[in-house]
C-alpha positions as CSV (number, residue, x, y, z in Angstrom):
1,M,37.7,114.2,-23.6
2,S,36.4,114.9,-27.6
3,P,34.7,118.0,-27.6
4,L,32.0,115.6,-29.4
5,K,31.4,113.8,-25.7
6,L,31.8,117.3,-23.8
7,V,28.4,118.7,-25.5
8,Y,26.8,115.0,-25.3
9,L,27.9,115.2,-21.0
10,K,26.8,118.8,-21.3
11,E,23.5,118.4,-22.4
12,M,22.9,114.9,-20.1
13,R,24.2,116.8,-17.7
14,E,21.6,119.8,-17.9
15,M,18.3,117.7,-18.8
16,L,19.0,115.6,-15.9
17,R,19.0,118.7,-13.6
18,D,15.3,119.6,-14.5
19,R,13.0,118.6,-12.8
20,R,9.9,118.6,-15.4
21,I,12.0,116.2,-17.7
22,L,12.3,113.7,-15.2
23,M,8.7,113.4,-14.3
24,S,7.8,113.1,-18.2
25,S,10.1,110.8,-19.1
26,F,10.7,108.3,-16.2
27,V,8.5,109.2,-13.7
28,L,5.0,109.4,-15.4
29,P,5.8,106.6,-17.9
30,I,6.0,104.8,-14.6
31,F,3.0,105.8,-13.5
32,V,1.3,105.1,-16.8
33,M,2.4,101.6,-16.4
34,Y,1.4,100.7,-12.9
35,M,-2.2,101.8,-13.7
36,M,-2.1,99.6,-16.7
37,T,-1.3,97.0,-15.2
38,Q,-3.7,97.5,-12.2
39,L,-6.4,97.8,-15.2
40,F,-5.1,94.7,-16.5
41,A,-5.6,93.1,-13.5
42,F,-8.8,94.2,-12.8
43,I,-10.5,92.8,-16.2
44,G,-8.8,89.6,-15.3
45,N,-10.2,89.3,-11.7
46,T,-13.5,90.0,-13.6
47,L,-13.4,87.8,-16.0
48,G,-12.1,84.9,-13.8
49,N,-15.3,85.7,-11.0
50,E,-17.5,85.1,-13.6
51,K,-21.3,85.6,-12.3
52,N,-24.4,82.9,-13.2
53,T,-26.2,84.3,-15.9
54,A,-29.6,85.3,-15.2
55,I,-32.3,83.9,-17.1
56,Y,-36.2,84.4,-16.4
57,V,-38.5,82.4,-18.5
58,T,-42.2,82.5,-18.1
59,R,-44.4,79.7,-16.9
60,S,-45.1,76.4,-18.9
61,Q,-46.1,73.5,-17.6
62,S,-45.6,71.3,-21.1
63,L,-42.4,72.6,-20.9
64,E,-41.1,71.9,-17.4
65,P,-38.6,68.8,-18.7
66,L,-36.8,71.7,-20.8
67,V,-36.5,74.5,-18.3
68,A,-35.0,71.8,-15.9
69,S,-32.6,71.3,-18.5
70,L,-31.5,74.5,-18.6
71,K,-31.0,74.7,-15.2
72,A,-28.8,71.9,-15.2
73,V,-26.2,74.5,-17.8
74,P,-23.7,75.6,-15.4
75,K,-23.5,79.1,-14.4
76,N,-27.3,79.2,-15.4
77,D,-29.9,81.1,-12.9
78,V,-33.1,80.3,-14.4
79,T,-36.0,82.3,-12.4
80,V,-39.5,81.1,-13.8
81,V,-42.2,84.2,-13.9
82,A,-45.6,84.0,-14.7
83,S,-46.7,86.2,-16.9
84,L,-44.2,87.5,-19.9
85,D,-45.0,91.1,-18.5
86,E,-43.6,90.3,-15.4
87,G,-39.8,89.2,-17.5
88,K,-40.1,92.1,-19.9
89,K,-40.1,94.4,-16.6
90,A,-37.2,92.3,-15.1
91,L,-35.2,92.4,-18.7
92,E,-35.2,96.4,-18.6
93,E,-35.0,96.6,-15.0
94,G,-31.3,94.5,-15.8
95,K,-32.6,91.7,-13.6
96,A,-32.7,89.4,-16.4
97,K,-30.0,89.0,-19.2
98,V,-32.3,87.2,-21.2
99,L,-35.6,86.2,-21.4
100,L,-37.4,83.2,-22.7
101,E,-41.0,82.6,-23.7
102,L,-42.5,79.4,-23.3
103,P,-45.5,78.6,-25.0
104,E,-47.7,75.7,-23.7
105,L,-47.9,72.7,-26.4
106,D,-49.6,69.3,-26.5
107,P,-46.9,67.2,-26.2
108,A,-48.1,64.4,-28.6
109,T,-48.8,66.5,-31.7
110,A,-46.1,69.2,-31.2
111,K,-42.9,68.8,-33.1
112,Q,-40.9,72.0,-32.8
113,V,-40.8,74.4,-30.2
114,T,-40.6,78.0,-30.9
115,I,-39.2,80.2,-28.2
116,K,-39.1,83.7,-28.3
117,A,-36.1,84.8,-26.8
118,Y,-36.2,88.9,-25.6
119,F,-33.0,90.6,-24.6
120,N,-30.8,93.8,-24.9
121,S,-28.7,94.4,-27.6
122,D,-27.2,97.6,-25.8
123,S,-25.9,95.7,-22.9
124,N,-23.2,93.5,-23.7
125,T,-24.0,90.8,-21.2
126,S,-27.6,90.6,-22.2
127,S,-25.8,89.5,-25.7
128,L,-23.3,86.8,-24.3
129,A,-26.6,85.7,-22.4
130,L,-28.7,85.3,-25.4
131,R,-25.0,83.2,-27.4
132,K,-25.1,81.3,-24.7
133,V,-29.0,80.6,-24.6
134,E,-28.8,79.5,-27.9
135,T,-25.8,77.0,-27.6
136,W,-27.9,75.3,-25.0
137,A,-30.6,75.2,-27.3
138,Q,-28.0,73.7,-30.2
139,A,-27.3,70.8,-28.1
140,S,-30.2,70.5,-26.7
141,N,-31.2,69.5,-30.7
142,Q,-28.3,67.4,-31.1
143,A,-29.2,65.3,-28.0
144,A,-32.3,65.0,-29.6
145,L,-31.1,63.9,-32.9
146,N,-29.0,61.2,-31.3
147,V,-32.0,59.9,-29.6
148,A,-33.6,59.9,-33.2
149,L,-31.0,58.5,-34.8
150,K,-30.6,55.5,-32.6
151,S,-33.9,54.7,-32.5
152,V,-33.8,54.1,-36.2
153,N,-30.0,52.1,-35.4
154,L,-28.5,55.1,-37.1
155,P,-24.9,55.9,-35.9
156,P,-25.0,59.8,-34.5
157,E,-22.4,60.7,-37.3
158,T,-24.9,60.5,-39.7
159,A,-26.0,64.0,-39.1
160,E,-22.7,65.3,-39.6
161,P,-21.6,64.4,-42.9
162,V,-18.9,66.9,-42.8
163,K,-16.4,67.1,-39.9
164,I,-14.1,70.5,-40.1
165,T,-10.8,69.7,-37.7
166,P,-8.5,72.6,-37.4
167,E,-4.6,71.7,-37.9
168,D,-2.2,74.4,-36.8
169,Q,0.4,75.1,-39.2
170,A,2.1,78.1,-37.8
171,K,6.0,77.5,-37.3
172,T,6.0,79.0,-33.8
173,K,3.2,80.4,-32.0
174,G,4.5,83.9,-31.0
175,A,2.5,85.3,-28.4
176,G,-0.6,85.7,-30.7
177,D,-3.0,85.1,-27.6
178,S,-1.0,87.6,-25.6
179,I,-2.6,91.1,-25.0
180,L,0.8,92.7,-25.7
181,V,1.0,91.9,-29.5
182,S,-1.6,94.8,-30.2
183,L,-0.3,97.0,-26.8
184,L,3.6,97.1,-27.2
185,P,4.5,97.5,-30.9
186,Y,2.0,101.0,-30.5
187,M,3.7,101.9,-26.9
188,L,7.3,100.9,-28.1
189,I,6.9,103.9,-31.0
190,L,4.7,105.8,-28.4
191,F,7.5,105.8,-25.9
192,V,10.3,106.7,-28.0
193,F,9.4,109.2,-29.8
194,S,8.0,111.1,-26.2
195,G,10.8,110.3,-24.9
196,G,12.8,113.0,-26.6
197,L,9.7,115.4,-27.3
198,S,9.9,116.4,-23.1
199,I,13.4,117.7,-24.1
200,A,13.7,118.1,-28.2
201,S,11.9,122.3,-27.7
202,D,14.7,123.1,-24.9
203,L,17.6,121.3,-26.9
204,V,17.9,124.5,-29.7
205,A,14.9,126.6,-29.8
206,G,15.4,126.8,-25.8
207,E,18.9,128.4,-25.9
208,K,17.9,130.5,-28.9
209,E,15.6,132.2,-26.0
210,R,17.8,132.0,-23.3
211,G,20.7,133.8,-25.5
212,T,23.5,130.4,-24.5
213,L,23.9,129.1,-28.2
214,E,25.5,131.9,-29.2
215,T,28.3,131.0,-26.6
216,L,28.5,127.6,-27.5
217,L,28.9,128.0,-31.4
218,I,31.5,130.4,-30.9
219,S,33.6,127.9,-28.2
220,P,36.7,125.7,-29.7
221,V,33.8,123.0,-30.6
222,E,33.1,122.2,-34.6
223,R,29.5,122.6,-35.2
224,I,29.2,119.4,-36.9
225,Q,30.3,118.2,-33.0
226,I,28.1,120.4,-31.4
227,A,24.6,119.0,-33.7
228,L,26.1,115.6,-33.1
229,G,26.3,115.9,-29.6
230,K,23.1,117.0,-29.2
231,F,21.6,114.2,-31.5
232,F,23.3,111.3,-28.9
233,S,21.8,113.0,-25.7
234,L,18.5,113.2,-27.6
235,L,18.5,109.7,-28.7
236,S,19.8,108.4,-25.8
237,F,16.7,109.8,-23.7
238,S,14.0,108.7,-25.8
239,L,15.4,105.1,-25.7
240,A,16.0,105.5,-21.8
241,T,12.4,106.4,-21.8
242,A,11.1,103.4,-23.7
243,L,13.4,101.1,-21.6
244,V,12.0,102.3,-18.1
245,S,8.5,102.2,-19.4
246,I,8.6,98.6,-21.0
247,G,10.4,97.7,-18.2
248,A,7.7,99.0,-15.8
249,L,5.7,97.0,-17.8
250,L,7.1,93.6,-17.9
251,I,8.1,93.6,-14.4
252,L,5.0,95.1,-12.9
253,G,3.0,92.4,-15.6
254,L,5.3,89.5,-14.4
255,T,4.9,89.9,-10.4
256,N,0.9,90.3,-10.5
257,P,0.0,86.8,-10.7
258,M,-3.8,87.9,-12.6
259,T,-1.8,90.9,-14.5
260,K,0.4,87.4,-15.9
261,K,-2.4,85.3,-16.9
262,V,-3.6,88.3,-19.2
263,M,-0.6,89.6,-20.6
264,F,1.9,86.4,-20.5
265,P,-0.9,83.6,-20.9
266,D,1.8,81.6,-22.9
267,S,5.6,82.0,-24.0
268,L,6.1,84.7,-25.9
269,G,7.8,82.7,-28.4
270,I,10.9,84.8,-29.3
271,T,14.2,83.6,-30.2
272,P,17.7,85.3,-29.6
273,V,17.4,86.2,-33.5
274,T,13.7,87.3,-33.2
275,L,15.0,89.3,-29.9
276,I,18.0,91.3,-31.7
277,S,15.7,91.7,-34.3
278,L,13.2,93.8,-32.1
279,V,16.2,95.7,-31.3
280,L,17.4,96.8,-33.8
281,V,14.4,98.5,-35.2
282,V,13.7,99.9,-32.4
283,L,17.1,102.1,-32.4
284,S,16.4,102.6,-36.2
285,M,13.1,103.8,-34.9
286,A,14.8,106.2,-32.0
287,A,17.4,107.8,-34.6
288,F,14.8,108.6,-36.8
289,F,12.9,110.4,-34.2
290,A,15.8,112.0,-32.5
291,S,16.7,113.0,-36.3
292,I,13.6,114.7,-37.2
293,Q,12.9,116.0,-33.3
294,L,16.6,117.7,-33.6
295,W,15.5,119.2,-36.9
296,A,12.3,120.6,-35.5
297,S,14.0,122.5,-32.8
298,I,16.6,123.9,-35.0
299,Q,14.0,125.3,-37.7
300,A,12.5,126.7,-34.8
301,K,12.7,130.2,-33.9
302,N,11.3,130.0,-29.7
303,M,10.5,127.4,-27.7
304,R,6.6,127.9,-28.4
305,E,7.4,127.2,-32.4
306,A,9.1,123.9,-31.4
307,Q,6.6,122.8,-29.4
308,T,4.0,123.2,-32.2
309,L,6.1,121.3,-34.8
310,L,6.9,118.7,-32.4
311,G,3.4,118.9,-31.7
312,L,2.4,118.5,-35.0
313,M,5.0,115.4,-35.5
314,N,3.3,113.6,-32.6
315,V,-0.1,113.3,-34.6
316,V,1.6,112.1,-37.5
317,V,3.3,109.5,-35.7
318,I,0.4,107.9,-33.6
319,I,-1.5,107.9,-36.7
320,P,0.3,105.6,-38.8
321,A,1.1,103.3,-34.9
322,A,-2.7,102.9,-34.4
323,F,-3.1,102.2,-38.0
324,S,-1.1,99.1,-38.0
325,Q,-3.0,96.9,-35.7
326,L,-5.6,97.0,-38.3
327,L,-3.2,95.9,-40.9
328,G,-3.0,92.4,-40.0
329,L,-6.9,92.0,-41.2
330,T,-5.7,93.0,-44.6
331,G,-2.9,91.4,-44.9
332,I,-1.3,94.7,-46.6
333,S,1.5,94.0,-43.5
334,K,3.3,91.7,-45.9
335,S,3.4,94.4,-48.7
336,F,6.7,95.4,-49.9
337,W,5.4,99.1,-49.5
338,V,5.6,98.5,-45.9
339,S,8.8,98.5,-45.1
340,F,9.0,102.4,-46.9
341,A,6.5,103.9,-44.5
342,P,8.0,106.2,-42.0
343,V,6.8,104.8,-38.5
344,L,4.1,102.2,-40.4
345,N,7.2,99.7,-41.1
346,G,8.5,99.4,-37.7
347,A,4.9,99.1,-36.1
348,V,4.2,96.1,-38.6
349,S,7.7,94.4,-38.2
350,L,7.6,94.6,-34.4
351,R,4.2,93.3,-34.6
352,E,4.6,90.6,-36.9
353,T,7.8,89.6,-35.5
354,M,6.0,89.1,-32.0
355,L,3.6,86.8,-33.6
356,G,6.0,84.3,-35.0
357,N,6.1,85.6,-38.4
358,F,9.4,87.0,-38.3
359,N,10.2,88.2,-42.0
360,P,14.0,88.8,-42.5
361,V,14.0,90.9,-45.7
362,G,11.4,93.0,-44.7
363,T,13.2,93.7,-40.9
364,V,16.4,94.6,-43.0
365,L,14.5,96.9,-45.3
366,T,12.7,98.7,-42.3
367,I,15.9,99.5,-40.7
368,A,18.2,100.5,-43.2
369,W,15.0,102.7,-44.1
370,N,14.8,104.7,-41.0
371,L,18.4,105.0,-40.8
372,A,18.5,106.7,-44.2
373,L,15.7,109.3,-42.9
374,A,17.6,109.2,-39.8
375,G,21.0,110.1,-41.6
376,F,19.2,112.3,-43.9
377,A,17.3,114.8,-41.0
378,L,20.8,114.6,-39.1
379,W,22.5,115.4,-42.4
380,L,19.9,118.7,-42.8
381,S,20.4,119.7,-38.9
382,V,24.3,119.9,-39.6
383,R,23.9,121.7,-42.5
384,M,21.2,124.4,-40.6
385,F,23.7,124.4,-37.7
386,R,27.1,125.4,-40.1
387,S,25.1,128.5,-41.3
388,E,24.7,131.2,-39.1
389,T,20.4,131.4,-39.8
390,V,20.6,129.0,-36.7
391,L,20.6,132.1,-34.7
392,A,17.4,133.5,-35.9
393,K,14.6,134.1,-33.4
394,S,12.2,136.0,-35.7
């Protein structure tokens, strides 16, 4: 058996024996995925069981036909109150989502009805109720206009000289309607990095504190093989954590009908080529993360210092991963420089590929740049391992 394989198996064996690492790398991600899918199911059930909109209106003898048309709208619960003050009290107590003040008009002389709509902008349901009332008013206006046009023998199209008909020119639909577009790229990066985070501090810095690193360095194994063995064990754990986390998300999401409806409203539109590109991007980012985490563990004098360095790295990783979700609103995601921005390039590549906007050039550049950065960080780690300063504890 090669020395590299021996070091790799030794590290993996030690990691798998540590219950703390197993809990943080496997059990905790599965629990998080379970809670997340339950939240999606709850949101889906809440949206699916839409309650009637509570609309209060003041009494108006002249506008009873208007109130009747409002009551005819599906999912409307219309209540007529005797006074404006009574309606405002109901709105303040949350019983009413929107209050309409109806005036008394003379039908023979009235040309337009002005209705005051009272709502609470601090409440999302109240704002949604206002939009529902506005939609009803627009439909009523259009119906009245059609009647007026018909009375003078004009077609309804006269009131709509310009009509927009959308035509989607996207080559593939991708997963644009799925919440996974925003969720999965961010979570992949988070879990790939955090998968190695739980063990990186102990990988070298921990051995310094326990005094076992010296024994390892005087063994008949080249130091480059020791460094590579630790790197590949770190890489394996990072990928395993990401695989378990995403696997749990997909399995739990697909087995719950309501969660499936929210997370997978349609086919994700991922072809074999785009799937391979997604896997390669994740692998390149995992290699980059494992290399810088190994460097941090070698650089640190003890586990506390290693945890501090890794904590700072975690913040640096999370910020661009989260920021990547906003780039789609600016058009910057298609810029050439994004492929060379660490972490951001991988998140953008994953997101655009899932949307069906697979960019072969950008993906290749992202993978190549991540592997180049991983190679550089790994070279620094090997160089430090070859120096006796790797044993420094102060």
